[in-house]
KEKE-3310 file (N, C-alpha, C; in steps of 0.2 Angstrom, whole numbers, plus 5000, padded with zeros to 4 digits):
npx = (4888:4901:4907:4901:4908:4922:4922:4920:4932:4942:4935:4936:4950:4956:4952:4959:4973:4987:4989:4979:4963:4963:4963:4951:4933:4924:4927:4926:4913:4906:4911:4908:4894:4891:4897:4889:4877:4879:4881:4868:4864:4856:4860:4863:4857:4863:4876:4884:4884:4892:4905:4923:4933:4936:4950:4965:4976:4970:4962:4972:4978:4968:4965:4978:4984:4995:5008:5007:5004:5015:5025:5020:5021:5035:5039:5036:5044:5057:5056:5056:5068:5077:5074:5078:5091:5095:5092:5102:5114:5114:5120:5119:5107:5100:5099:5092:5090:5088:5076:5067:5067:5061:5048:5044:5043:5032:5022:5022:5018:5005:5000:5001:4994:4981:4978:4973:4960:4954:4952:4966:4971:4962:4963:4973:4981:4987:4995:5004:5010:5016:5025:5033:5039:5046:5055:5063:5068:5075:5085:5091:5097:5106:5115:5119:5126:5136:5143:5147:5156:5166:5170:5164:5154:5137)
npy = (4973:4976:4963:4962:4972:4968:4956:4959:4964:4954:4950:4961:4963:4953:4958:4969:4967:4971:4986:4991:4999:5013:5028:5032:5030:5026:5015:5005:5006:5003:4990:4983:4983:4976:4964:4960:4959:4948:4938:4937:4945:4952:4964:4971:4983:4992:4992:5003:5011:5007:5010:5011:4996:4988:4986:4990:4985:4977:4987:4995:4986:4984:4997:5002:4991:4977:4983:4995:4991:4983:4994:5001:4992:4991:5003:5001:4990:4995:5004:4995:4988:4999:5001:4988:4988:4999:4994:4984:4991:4998:4994:4996:4993:5002:5014:5030:5031:5017:5015:5023:5017:5005:5010:5015:5003:4997:5006:5005:4992:4993:5001:4994:4982:4988:4992:4981:4981:4993:5008:5015:5026:5035:5042:5054:5060:5049:5042:5053:5055:5042:5042:5053:5049:5038:5045:5051:5039:5034:5044:5042:5030:5033:5041:5031:5022:5030:5033:5021:5018:5027:5021:5024:5022:5019)
npz = (5005:5005:5002:4989:4983:4984:4978:4965:4960:4956:4945:4936:4934:4925:4913:4909:4911:4911:4911:4918:4922:4924:4933:4946:4950:4941:4932:4941:4945:4933:4929:4941:4940:4929:4933:4944:4938:4929:4938:4943:4954:4969:4972:4960:4955:4963:4960:4955:4965:4976:4978:4980:4982:4998:4999:4997:4989:4980:4973:4968:4959:4950:4945:4940:4934:4932:4930:4937:4950:4953:4953:4964:4974:4974:4980:4994:4996:4995:5006:5016:5014:5017:5031:5036:5033:5041:5054:5055:5055:5066:5081:5094:5106:5113:5107:5101:5088:5084:5092:5085:5073:5076:5081:5068:5061:5067:5063:5049:5048:5053:5043:5031:5034:5036:5023:5018:5022:5019:5009:5009:5003:5002:5014:5015:5025:5032:5023:5020:5033:5035:5024:5027:5039:5033:5025:5035:5041:5031:5030:5042:5040:5030:5037:5047:5039:5033:5045:5049:5040:5044:5055:5067:5082:5082)
capx = (4890:4909:4908:4900:4914:4928:4922:4920:4939:4945:4932:4938:4957:4958:4950:4964:4978:4994:4990:4973:4957:4964:4961:4944:4928:4919:4928:4924:4905:4903:4913:4904:4887:4892:4898:4883:4871:4881:4879:4861:4864:4851:4864:4865:4855:4867:4883:4887:4884:4895:4911:4929:4933:4939:4956:4970:4980:4965:4960:4978:4979:4963:4966:4984:4986:5001:5014:5006:5004:5022:5028:5017:5024:5042:5040:5036:5050:5062:5056:5057:5075:5080:5073:5082:5098:5096:5093:5108:5119:5114:5121:5117:5099:5097:5100:5086:5089:5085:5069:5063:5066:5056:5042:5042:5041:5025:5018:5022:5014:4998:4998:5001:4988:4975:4977:4969:4953:4952:4955:4970:4973:4956:4965:4979:4986:4990:5000:5009:5014:5020:5031:5038:5043:5050:5061:5067:5071:5081:5090:5095:5100:5112:5119:5122:5130:5142:5146:5150:5162:5171:5172:5161:5149:5131)
capy = (4978:4975:4957:4963:4976:4965:4950:4961:4965:4949:4949:4966:4963:4950:4962:4974:4965:4974:4993:4993:5003:5020:5031:5034:5025:5024:5009:5000:5006:4999:4983:4980:4982:4970:4957:4958:4957:4942:4932:4938:4947:4957:4970:4973:4990:4996:4991:5009:5016:5004:5014:5007:4990:4990:4983:4995:4982:4975:4993:4997:4981:4985:5004:5003:4985:4974:4987:5000:4987:4982:5000:5003:4987:4992:5008:4998:4985:5000:5007:4989:4987:5004:4999:4982:4991:5003:4990:4980:4995:5001:4989:4998:4992:5008:5020:5033:5029:5011:5015:5026:5012:5000:5013:5015:4996:4996:5010:5002:4986:4995:5004:4989:4978:4992:4992:4975:4981:4999:5011:5020:5032:5040:5046:5057:5061:5043:5041:5058:5054:5037:5044:5058:5045:5034:5049:5051:5033:5033:5048:5039:5024:5035:5043:5025:5019:5034:5033:5014:5019:5030:5017:5028:5018:5023)
capz = (5000:5005:4998:4982:4980:4984:4973:4958:4958:4952:4938:4932:4933:4919:4906:4907:4917:4912:4913:4922:4919:4925:4940:4947:4952:4936:4929:4946:4945:4927:4930:4946:4938:4924:4936:4948:4933:4927:4943:4945:4961:4971:4972:4953:4954:4968:4959:4954:4971:4981:4980:4979:4986:5004:4999:4993:4984:4974:4970:4964:4954:4945:4942:4937:4932:4935:4930:4943:4956:4955:4955:4971:4979:4974:4985:5000:4996:4996:5013:5021:5014:5021:5038:5038:5033:5047:5060:5055:5056:5073:5085:5101:5107:5117:5103:5099:5081:5084:5094:5080:5068:5079:5080:5061:5059:5069:5059:5043:5048:5053:5037:5026:5036:5035:5016:5016:5024:5018:5004:5013:4999:5004:5020:5013:5031:5034:5018:5021:5039:5033:5019:5030:5043:5029:5023:5041:5042:5026:5032:5048:5037:5026:5042:5050:5034:5033:5052:5049:5036:5047:5061:5073:5084:5082)
cpx = (4898:4910:4907:4906:4920:4928:4922:4927:4942:4942:4935:4946:4959:4956:4955:4970:4985:4994:4984:4968:4959:4961:4954:4939:4924:4921:4925:4916:4903:4905:4909:4896:4886:4892:4892:4877:4873:4879:4872:4860:4858:4854:4865:4863:4859:4874:4887:4888:4888:4901:4917:4929:4937:4946:4961:4974:4976:4963:4966:4979:4974:4964:4972:4987:4992:5007:5013:5007:5011:5026:5026:5021:5032:5044:5041:5042:5056:5062:5058:5065:5079:5080:5077:5089:5100:5097:5099:5114:5120:5114:5119:5109:5096:5097:5093:5085:5085:5077:5065:5062:5061:5049:5039:5040:5034:5020:5017:5018:5007:4996:4996:4995:4981:4973:4973:4962:4950:4955:4960:4972:4968:4958:4972:4984:4990:4996:5006:5013:5018:5026:5036:5042:5048:5056:5065:5071:5076:5086:5095:5099:5107:5117:5123:5127:5137:5146:5150:5156:5168:5173:5169:5155:5142:5127)
cpy = (4977:4969:4958:4967:4973:4959:4952:4963:4960:4948:4955:4966:4959:4953:4967:4973:4969:4982:4995:4997:5011:5022:5033:5028:5023:5017:5003:5000:5002:4992:4979:4978:4976:4964:4955:4956:4950:4936:4933:4940:4952:4964:4974:4981:4994:4996:4997:5013:5013:5008:5009:5001:4992:4985:4987:4991:4979:4981:4996:4993:4983:4992:5004:4997:4982:4978:4992:4997:4985:4988:5002:4998:4989:4998:5005:4993:4990:5003:5001:4988:4992:5003:4993:4984:4995:4999:4986:4985:4998:4995:4990:4998:4998:5015:5023:5031:5022:5011:5018:5021:5007:5003:5013:5008:4995:5000:5008:4996:4988:4997:4999:4984:4982:4992:4986:4976:4988:5002:5017:5026:5037:5044:5049:5058:5055:5042:5047:5057:5048:5038:5049:5054:5041:5038:5050:5045:5032:5038:5045:5033:5027:5038:5037:5022:5023:5034:5026:5015:5022:5027:5021:5023:5022:5021)
cpz = (4999:5001:4991:4979:4979:4979:4966:4955:4954:4945:4934:4930:4926:4912:4904:4912:4917:4914:4917:4918:4920:4932:4940:4948:4947:4933:4934:4945:4939:4927:4935:4944:4933:4928:4940:4944:4930:4932:4946:4952:4963:4971:4966:4952:4958:4966:4958:4960:4977:4983:4979:4984:4992:5004:4994:4988:4978:4970:4966:4958:4948:4941:4938:4934:4935:4935:4936:4949:4958:4957:4962:4976:4980:4979:4992:5001:4998:5003:5017:5020:5018:5028:5040:5038:5040:5054:5060:5057:5063:5078:5093:5102:5110:5113:5101:5092:5080:5086:5089:5074:5070:5079:5073:5059:5061:5065:5052:5043:5048:5047:5031:5028:5035:5028:5014:5017:5022:5012:5007:5009:5000:5010:5019:5019:5033:5030:5019:5027:5038:5029:5022:5035:5039:5027:5029:5042:5037:5027:5037:5045:5034:5032:5045:5045:5034:5039:5052:5045:5039:5054:5068:5075:5085:5087)
residu = (UNK:UNK:UNK:UNK:UNK:UNK:UNK:UNK:UNK:UNK:UNK:UNK:UNK:UNK:UNK:UNK:UNK:UNK:UNK:UNK:UNK:UNK:UNK:UNK:UNK:UNK:UNK:UNK:UNK:UNK:UNK:UNK:UNK:UNK:UNK:UNK:UNK:UNK:UNK:UNK:UNK:UNK:UNK:UNK:UNK:UNK:UNK:UNK:UNK:UNK:UNK:UNK:UNK:UNK:UNK:UNK:UNK:UNK:UNK:UNK:UNK:UNK:UNK:UNK:UNK:UNK:UNK:UNK:UNK:UNK:UNK:UNK:UNK:UNK:UNK:UNK:UNK:UNK:UNK:UNK:UNK:UNK:UNK:UNK:UNK:UNK:UNK:UNK:UNK:UNK:UNK:UNK:UNK:UNK:UNK:UNK:UNK:UNK:UNK:UNK:UNK:UNK:UNK:UNK:UNK:UNK:UNK:UNK:UNK:UNK:UNK:UNK:UNK:UNK:UNK:UNK:UNK:UNK:UNK:UNK:UNK:UNK:UNK:UNK:UNK:UNK:UNK:UNK:UNK:UNK:UNK:UNK:UNK:UNK:UNK:UNK:UNK:UNK:UNK:UNK:UNK:UNK:UNK:UNK:UNK:UNK:UNK:UNK:UNK:UNK:UNK:UNK:UNK:UNK)
# end
C-alpha cells in the first residue's frame, strides 16, 4: 500500500505543478485511483482508501504545488540559518546556549528525516514542539548577535 501511495505522487504532480491540488485527501484518492487503473494494478479498487503518501515532502508538493513547497522549504531554511548563526556567535563550547542549539539540531534532523517516511503534519504535537524550540533558538540567536555587538562574551 505504501508503494502504491508513494508512486502515485509523481503521477499527480505534473497535472497541476505550480499551485497543486489543494488541501485534503480527496485529490490523492482520485488521482491514485486513476493512476492505479492506468497501470492495471491489483490495488486499483483500494486506491481511494490508502490515505496520504508516507512522505511529507511529496504530499506538500502535490497539495500546494511548487509555490507551496518552496514556501514550506523556506521556513526550514530560515530555521537552519538561525541555528548556524547562533553556533557561529557562541564561541564558548560549554555554554548552555550552545548545548541547546546542538539539542535543537538533533531534533530538527529527526523531524526532517521523519518527513521522508511519514505524514508528520498528522502529528501536530511534533510540529508544535519543533516550532516552539525554533522560536527559542531564534531568540537566543538575537541575544547572541546583540551581545556580540556590545563586545560581551556569550
